[in-house]
C-alpha positions in Angstrom: 106.8 89.5 112.6 105.5 93.0 113.0 102.8 94.6 110.8 105.5 95.8 108.3 106.7 92.2 107.8 110.0 92.7 109.6 111.1 89.8 111.9 111.4 91.0 115.5 114.4 90.1 117.6 112.1 88.2 119.9 110.8 85.9 117.2 114.2 85.3 115.8 115.5 84.4 119.3 112.6 82.2 120.0 112.9 80.2 116.8 116.7 79.9 117.1 116.5 78.7 120.7 113.6 76.3 120.3 114.3 74.7 116.9 117.2 72.4 116.0 120.1 73.9 114.2 120.4 73.0 110.5 124.0 72.0 109.6 125.5 73.6 106.5 125.2 71.4 103.5 122.6 69.2 105.2 118.9 69.1 104.7 116.8 69.8 107.8 114.8 67.0 109.3 111.9 69.4 110.0 110.0 72.2 108.5 108.2 75.1 110.3 104.6 75.5 109.2 103.5 79.1 108.7 100.2 80.6 107.5 101.6 83.1 105.1 104.1 82.1 102.4 105.9 85.5 102.4 106.4 85.2 106.2 107.9 81.7 105.7 110.3 82.9 103.0 111.4 85.8 105.2 112.0 83.5 108.2 113.9 81.0 106.0 116.1 83.7 104.4 116.8 85.4 107.7 117.5 82.3 109.8 118.0 79.3 107.5 115.0 77.6 109.2 113.0 75.7 106.5 109.4 76.8 106.3 106.3 75.7 104.4 102.9 77.1 103.9 100.4 74.9 102.2 96.7 73.8 102.6 97.5 71.3 105.3 99.4 73.8 107.5 96.7 76.4 107.0 93.9 73.9 108.0 96.0 72.8 111.0 96.5 76.4 112.2 92.8 77.2 111.7 92.0 74.2 113.9 94.4 75.4 116.6 92.8 78.9 116.6 89.3 77.4 116.7 90.1 75.1 119.7 92.8 77.3 121.4 90.8 77.8 124.5 90.4 74.1 125.0 94.1 73.5 124.6 95.0 76.1 127.3 91.9 76.0 129.5 93.6 77.5 132.5 93.9 81.0 130.9 91.6 83.8 131.9 89.5 85.3 129.1 91.7 88.5 128.8 94.9 86.5 128.7 93.3 84.2 126.1 92.4 87.2 123.9 95.9 88.6 124.2 97.4 85.3 123.3 95.2 84.8 120.2 96.0 88.3 118.9 99.7 87.6 119.1 99.6 84.3 117.1 97.3 85.7 114.3 
């Protein structure tokens, strides 16, 4: 999503390529966790990918941000900062 809340083509392509397709009339067996509820509803409307934003998802994402450098220890500091700004 860009700062105006519009889904970029890159994000749409990434999600559609990396998440299972949801068959029409069937309930998805997964849900994409997002920090912001409005972002989740936009993704869901635009792609049909089910999203959720709740306290559990928010805490999980906070933990990922806090420990991100330990998860990907091979990144250089500048690459790490660039990566973090793109997921916030």
